[in-house]
Structure formats: C-alpha cells, structure tokens
C-alpha positions in Angstrom: -22.5 64.0 -35.8 -19.0 62.5 -35.6 -18.0 65.0 -32.9 -21.0 64.0 -30.8 -20.2 60.3 -31.2 -16.6 61.0 -30.3 -17.6 63.0 -27.3 -20.0 60.3 -26.2 -17.3 57.6 -26.7 -14.8 59.6 -24.7 -17.4 60.1 -21.9 -18.1 56.4 -21.7 -14.4 55.6 -21.5 -13.9 58.0 -18.7 -16.8 56.4 -16.7 -15.4 52.9 -17.3 -11.9 54.0 -16.2 -13.1 55.7 -13.0 -12.3 53.8 -9.8 -15.3 51.9 -8.4 -16.4 53.1 -5.0 -17.5 50.7 -2.2 -21.3 50.6 -2.1 -21.5 49.2 1.4 -23.2 50.7 4.4 -20.7 51.4 7.3 -23.5 51.2 9.9 -24.7 47.8 8.6 -21.1 46.7 8.4 -20.5 47.5 12.1 -23.3 45.2 13.0 -21.6 42.4 11.1 -18.1 42.6 12.7 -18.5 40.0 15.4 -16.9 37.3 13.2 -13.9 39.6 12.5 -13.3 41.0 16.0 -12.1 37.7 17.5 -8.8 38.1 15.6 -8.7 41.5 13.8 -10.0 43.4 16.9 -7.1 42.3 19.2 -4.1 44.6 19.0 -0.9 42.7 18.4 -2.7 39.4 17.9 -0.7 36.6 16.2 -2.2 33.5 14.8 -0.4 30.1 14.9 -2.5 28.2 12.3 -1.8 27.6 9.5 1.4 29.6 10.2 2.6 32.2 12.6 2.0 35.8 11.5 0.5 39.0 12.9 -3.2 39.5 12.1 -3.6 42.8 10.3 -5.8 45.6 11.6 -8.7 46.3 9.2 -9.6 49.9 10.3 -8.6 52.4 7.7 -7.9 49.7 5.0 -9.3 50.6 1.5 -12.8 49.1 1.0 -12.0 47.8 -2.4 -9.0 45.9 -1.0 -11.1 44.3 1.8 -13.8 43.2 -0.7 -11.2 41.8 -3.1 -9.5 39.9 -0.2 -12.8 38.5 1.1 -13.7 37.3 -2.4 -10.3 35.7 -2.8 -10.7 33.8 0.4 -14.2 32.7 -0.6 -13.1 31.6 -4.0 -10.0 29.8 -2.6 -7.5 32.1 -4.3 -6.2 32.9 -0.8 -5.4 30.1 1.5 -6.4 30.4 5.2 -9.0 27.9 6.5 -10.5 30.3 9.1 -10.9 33.2 6.6 -12.2 30.9 3.9 -14.9 29.6 6.3 -15.9 33.1 7.3 -15.8 34.6 3.8 -17.8 31.7 2.4 -20.7 32.7 4.7 -20.7 36.3 3.4 -22.9 37.7 0.7 -21.5 40.3 -1.6 -23.5 43.0 0.3 -22.0 41.7 3.6 -18.5 42.2 2.1 -19.3 45.6 0.9 -20.8 46.6 4.3 -17.9 45.3 6.3 -15.4 47.0 3.9 -17.2 50.3 4.2 -17.2 50.1 8.0 -13.5 49.2 8.2 -12.5 51.8 5.7 -14.2 54.5 7.8 -12.9 53.2 11.2 -9.2 53.9 11.3 -7.9 53.6 14.9 -4.2 54.0 14.7 -1.2 52.4 12.9 -1.5 48.9 11.7 0.2 46.0 13.6 
C-alpha cells in the first residue's frame, strides 16, 4: 500500500508542478482586441504619458505573461493609467481570451 501512496503522491506533485496553459479562446480574443489595437497595433508607436516609451507588440507573447500583466495592471501592481483603466474592465475570461489570441498571432519582431 505504501508504494501506491508514494506513487499517487508523486503523480500529484508532477501535476502541481506542470506549467499552467492558457485556457482562453483565440477566436473570442480576436473579437476583444479593439481596446488594444489603438496602441499595441501600431508598429513603432510611442506613448508620451505617463512617460515616453515604445509600446510593445503583443503578437507572439506568452499567454501566461499577458494574463499576469493584465492582472497586475488591474490590481494596481503595475502603474499605467490607460492600461489600468482597460484592464479593470476585463474579466478573467477576457484576459485569457486576449492572451490566447496574441500568443497565436506573431507578426514579426517586437518593437
């Protein structure tokens, strides 16, 4: 019985250690990109508020990173007024869908 318990415990640990895959729907995410395209859809775009920097391309970015970034904007852990406003309007499913879409839509090197 100990061997079975140990095997089961090892299996549970492997499942818990496995990376979490995005659960979003890329097609649904594509329908939600209008709020992103104004900045992230313009090659070479630079923002001047709150500071000057190049706006990153999202296509090809890892979905888990996009979800984490959106949650950080929503929670105030990242500071950008425009992104906080947009992220605060998103549900977790919206974030997952957007992330799945952008992860699957690589269109060349990042800015």
